[in-house]
N, C-alpha and C positions, 0 to 999 in steps of 0.2 A: 603590035609586038615589043616596039622599043618601052612601054609602059611595063608591059607584063614581066621583059624581062629585070628591070628595075626595083619594080616588086618585090620579086624573087632574092635579088640580090639582096633587099632591106632584112629579107624576113631570116634569113643566113650568119647578115653582122648582127639582127638583137638576137639569134640562138647561141650565137658565139660568144654574145655578151654576158649571157644568161650564166653560161658556162664559168664564166672568169667570174663571174660578182657570187658562183655559187662557191667557188674554190676556196674565195675569199672569206666564209665564212668562219668564226673563231671555231675551235676541236673544243670538245667537253672536256673538263678538266680529269687529270686520271688519280686515283689513287697512293699514298705514298706507300711502297712498298716496306711492312717491317721487316727488317734483317733477322736470319734464319739463326738460335740460340747457337751455339757454339755445342760440340758436345764429345768428350773424351771418353772410349769405351775402358772400363776395369778389366777385361777380361784378362786373361793369363793365361797363355800355351800350356797345358800343364805338360810334366814332365815324363816322354816314356817312361813306362814299363819297366822293370826289369825283373826280369824270372831267373831263381837259378838253376843251372844247368842240367842239374842233379837231382832235385826235387821241384821243380818246378812252381814254386811259391817266390812273391813276390819280394822282391828286398830294396828297402831304402836308401842304401847309399850301394851305387855302382862297384864303388869302389875296393868294398868290402868282398869282393869274389875276384877281385884282381892278384890273382896269386893260385899256385897249380895245383891237384887234390891230394892228398896224401891217403893212400893205400895203405896195409898194412896186415900181416899173415895174423890174426888174435886164437892163441890157444881156445880150445874150449874143454880141456880135461876141468874133471871134479874139482881138482887142485888148484888148479887155476881162479876156478867165478871165486867171487863176483869180478865178474873182469870191470877193466877201466875205460871210462869215453864212448859206451857202446850205444849208450841214451842217445846220442849225439850223433851218430852217425847222416850222412845221406842215404849209403844201400850199404847194405849187405849181404855175401852171399855165402849159402852156408855147404857145406862140400865134404864128402866119405872120404877118412883118411886109412890110415891102419887100424887092425883093433873092434872095426862097427863103430869108432867113435871119429866125431865131424870136428872140424875147424872153419873159420871163419875168414874170410879177406872182404873188414870191410873198407870203407871209404868215406872220406873226411872233406866237404868242403866249404858249405858255406856255415856251416858253425863247426870250430874245432875247440875241443877241450882244451885243455893246459899239459895233460897229462892221458893217453892211451894204453893198452896193453892187456895183459902179457905177451909180447911178443912171440912167435916160434919160427920153425921152420920154412922154407919154399915146398913146395911141392909142383908136380909136371904139368896140373890146367893151370897154376895159376895166370901165366903169363897168359892165355887165353883171357882172362877174368880179366885182367889188369889193363892191359894192353890200350882198351877204346880210350882209357881217361888219360893215358899219359900221366908226366908229371911224379910221383915218387913212392916207390914202394918199401917199404918198413918190414924187415923181419930177421930173425937169429942166425939164417947160417943155410946152412942142407945139404944135402949130397954136391958136389960137385958137377954134374952135371945137369944137376935141376937150376940150380945156381947160374950156372952158365945159360943155360936156356934161358930164365930169367935175365941176367944181361946183355942178350940177345936183342933185348925190345927196346923200345920209345921211351922207355918208363928208367929215370934215375933208380937206383938200388942201395939204399943206408944198409946195411950190415952193419948187426950189432958186432966188433969186435973192429971194425974198420978204423983208422984214425978219423973219420971224417966223423966218424958219430961219435967220437967217446964223450963229447960236452954233452949229446941229445939222451946221452939210451944208458939205462945204469939198473943194476939189481935192488930193488927194493927186499927192506926185509921182515918185509909182511908176507910174502911166502918160500918156498921153499924152489929151489932149483930145478928143473928147468925151467920153470912156470912163473920166474918172478922178474923179466924183464920188462921193463917199462922204455915211456918214447916220451921226452918233452915236444911234443905236436907243434907248437907253434912256435920254438927255436927249430926244430928240422926242416919248416917251412921255409921260414927266413932265410936259411943259409941257401935258397934255391932262389931265386927272384927272375930268374931268367927262363922258370919252365911256365911257357903256357897252363892257361885255365883248362879243365876238362871242356867239351862240347856236350850240348845237351845230346844225350843218348833214345832215351824215351820219347815217347808224346803224352800228353797233362791236357788235363779236364783244366776250363778256365775254376770251377771250383768241386766239392766233392763231389755233388748231385749230378755232375755232369758224365764223373766216369765211365766206363762202358760198363763196368760188371755192377756197381751203384745203380744205374741205366735200365741193364736189360736183362740183365742176372739174377740170377736165382739167390732167395736169403734164403742166409746160413746161418747156425749161429759159429762154428769154428771147423778144423783139420786137424785132425792127428796122422803127424808122420813116423815114417819107424825107414832111417837110413842103414842104419845094421843092430846088430846085437845090443850094443852098447850108446845107442842114442834114436833119443823118443821125443822127439818136440813134439808142440801143438799150439797154436792160434784161438783164441778165443776172442769175438766180438764182443765188443764192449761198447755200447751206445753212450753213454753221458760221455765220452774224452773220442768220439767217434775215430777209433785206435783198435786194431788189433792186440791181445797182449798176451805175449810168449809166458810157457812155461816148457821146463825139460820135467820127465818125467813127474807130471803129474803135478810139480811144485813150482811156482812162481819163477821166473825164472827173472832177476834180479840185478842192478848195476851198482859197481860199489860206492852209488851214492843211497841205495832202499829202492832207487824207481824200477817198477817191473819194464822190463825190454818191449818196447809197444814197436809195431809199425802202421803208417797210412794204408798201404797194399803189402799183400804180401802173392808175389809170382812162385805159386808151384810148376818145378820144369821136372817133368821126368827123363832121365838122360842116363846114357850108356856108360859102363866105367868097364876101362880095361886094366888091365894085370901090367904094370911098368917095371918090371924089378920086383917085386913084390909089396909094391909101391900102388893101391890102387891110383885110377887117374879118372876125374870127370872127359868123358867126350864132348866137349861143347862149341869143337864146330864141325856142323850139322842142323840137324832140324828133327823135331819131337812134337811131341803132345806138351800141353801145359793146362793149368788153370790162373785163372789173376783173382784174385778178393778183394774189394774195394767197399766200403759203403757198408758193410753186413753182408752181402750180399756174392754170390761167384760167376765168374762163366769160363767157360770152355774156351784157348784157344790152342794157337798151334805156336812154336817158337821156331825160329831159324839163325842162324849167326854163318856168313860167307867166310868169314877167314876170322885170324888172331884181331886183328886190326878193329875189328866190325863192333859193334855192340847188338845185342839181341834184341832182335825182333819179333811181334805178338803181334800176330794177328786175329780176330774171330773167326765162325767157322763161314763167314762167308766171303774172309779173306780183306775183312775192314783192320786198319788200323789197332787196336785197344789203345786206349786210350786211360791213365793211369788219373786218379784224383792224384790233387797237391801233396806234397808231402814226401816222408821219406817211406823208403820201399826195402823190404826183404827178400831174396831171391833164395827158394829152398829148391836146392839142385838136389830129386833126392833118385838115387839109383832104379830102376827098372826090377832088380831084385831087391828093395824096399816096398814099403804101401803107401797108400794114400787113400784118407779114410774121412769123408765126407762128415760132420756133427750137423742133421738138421734144424731150421731156425726153433724154437719155440712154439 
């Protein structure tokens, strides 16, 4: 028994010695790691895209939009034509006035020409059109009650004959009064650096082909409109310039530089017109039928405007918000007593 115990002890000792010897075996040599080369990315985070709020077009310099919009009551009497600066507008609203004539509320922001005009007097619907933009409105005066109505808004009133407009408004000798009051637009805007820029008013597609009318509408050649006995504007699609070209009484409607007036979007808004002491008043706070023209096509729509400071809201027949093509727009406020005739595509 003693011998067996000694043999077992010796076996354990030999096994332990074997383990220790195995642990002392030199390890295999490891490869020398190659350092990872340093990498510097040349990626630059792109600057955010800045869109002009009234056209939906991208701008290179956001600072160029850091000023108020300028709205003006523009004469459309034949003695006032051709007007000055209309080809650079962001927006134009055409409205019925006395005698079956029309006048414009034109709005400039992303492009401001050196001069605009001729300006004329204010009308009772103008506060409803202009208030959503804030900024400045330029006009030549008007009935006291209409001037007071415009002055009661959030818009700065620049009126011909006021002491603060003497340096920026004048009568041109190229036209006869009262169709000749011209405004030095950049100088007028520079006088009011404290006024805020306008906010976005409408929905815009990323590109022209994505506009609601271009994507879902019916192709047309244009529209003929009747506001009154003396006002018959029309629009025709020009594929070469991708714009609608404007005419009046079957004659090309041009600006003072000879360019035919054009729009990327034409919005025809059917409106009621009331009589305000002998002055037609477009009823723009409310709702009704509309047609939107973009990209050579037209889509039926509905319009609504909740109150004076709200923009015009446009939706299609499913209730989806209309997207305009990026670019300038003309709003044709056609009375129910007038007419809208679609010209089929060829």
